[in-house]
C-alpha positions as CSV (number, residue, x, y, z in Angstrom):
1,M,80.9,116.4,113.1
2,S,77.4,116.7,114.2
3,E,74.8,114.7,112.3
4,S,72.9,117.8,111.2
5,E,75.9,119.1,109.1
6,P,76.6,117.3,105.9
7,E,80.1,116.0,105.2
8,S,82.1,118.1,102.9
9,G,85.7,118.3,101.5
10,A,88.2,115.8,102.7
11,A,85.8,113.9,105.0
12,A,83.5,113.2,102.1
13,M,86.3,112.1,99.9
14,V,87.7,109.7,102.6
15,A,84.3,108.3,103.0
16,A,83.6,107.9,99.3
17,L,87.0,106.1,98.7
18,N,86.6,103.8,101.8
19,V,90.0,104.8,103.1
20,V,89.4,103.5,106.6
21,R,88.4,100.1,105.2
22,N,91.3,100.1,102.8
23,A,93.7,100.9,105.6
24,K,92.3,98.0,107.7
25,Y,92.8,95.6,104.8
26,G,96.2,97.0,103.8
27,F,97.7,96.8,107.3
28,G,96.1,93.5,108.1
29,L,97.6,92.0,104.9
30,A,100.9,93.6,105.7
31,A,100.9,92.1,109.1
32,L,100.2,88.6,107.7
33,V,103.0,88.9,105.1
34,T,105.5,90.2,107.7
35,A,104.6,87.4,110.1
36,G,105.2,84.9,107.3
37,L,108.5,86.4,106.3
38,V,109.7,86.5,109.9
39,A,108.7,82.9,110.5
40,F,110.4,81.8,107.3
41,F,113.6,83.8,107.5
42,V,114.1,84.3,111.2
43,L,112.5,81.5,113.2
44,A,112.8,78.6,110.8
45,P,116.7,78.8,110.6
46,L,116.8,78.7,114.4
47,F,115.2,75.2,114.4
48,V,117.0,73.9,111.3
49,L,120.4,75.1,112.4
50,P,120.4,75.0,116.2
51,G,123.9,76.5,116.5
52,T,123.2,79.8,114.8
53,T,122.5,82.9,116.8
54,R,121.2,86.0,115.3
55,P,120.3,89.4,116.9
56,T,116.5,88.9,116.8
57,Y,115.8,92.4,118.3
58,L,117.0,93.9,115.1
59,Y,114.6,91.7,113.2
60,G,111.8,93.1,115.3
61,A,112.7,96.6,114.2
62,L,112.9,95.4,110.6
63,A,109.5,93.8,110.9
64,F,108.0,97.0,112.2
65,V,109.4,98.9,109.2
66,L,108.0,96.3,106.9
67,V,104.5,96.4,108.4
68,V,104.3,100.2,108.3
69,S,105.7,100.6,104.8
70,L,103.9,97.7,103.2
71,G,100.7,98.7,105.0
72,G,100.9,102.2,103.6
73,L,101.7,101.0,100.1
74,L,98.8,98.5,100.1
75,T,96.4,101.1,101.5
76,A,97.4,103.5,98.7
77,V,96.9,100.8,96.1
78,F,93.5,99.8,97.5
79,T,92.5,103.4,97.6
80,V,93.5,104.0,94.0
81,V,91.5,100.9,93.0
82,S,88.5,102.4,94.9
83,A,89.0,105.7,93.1
84,V,89.1,104.1,89.7
85,R,85.9,102.1,90.4
86,L,84.2,105.2,91.7
87,A,85.2,107.2,88.6
88,R,84.0,104.4,86.2
89,S,80.6,104.2,88.0
90,S,80.0,107.9,87.9
91,P,77.9,109.2,84.9
């Protein structure tokens, strides 16, 4: 949009609810949680039990699904919190 036109509709709502910031925080936190879970459940047993072999490429796909789903969920929760705070602050 050009700067001469005011934001309206969905763009104004996205800006008011800080959806972009919430998505950055949500997917960042999801990536950290996923990395921790992969380290704990996939990589740690490889060092504790050297004889075990697991198909780690499948864990990569599982990690991707976890990042995307948890990131979307956290983004939605953070956006709902933003909406509640915005509703309470409005007169």
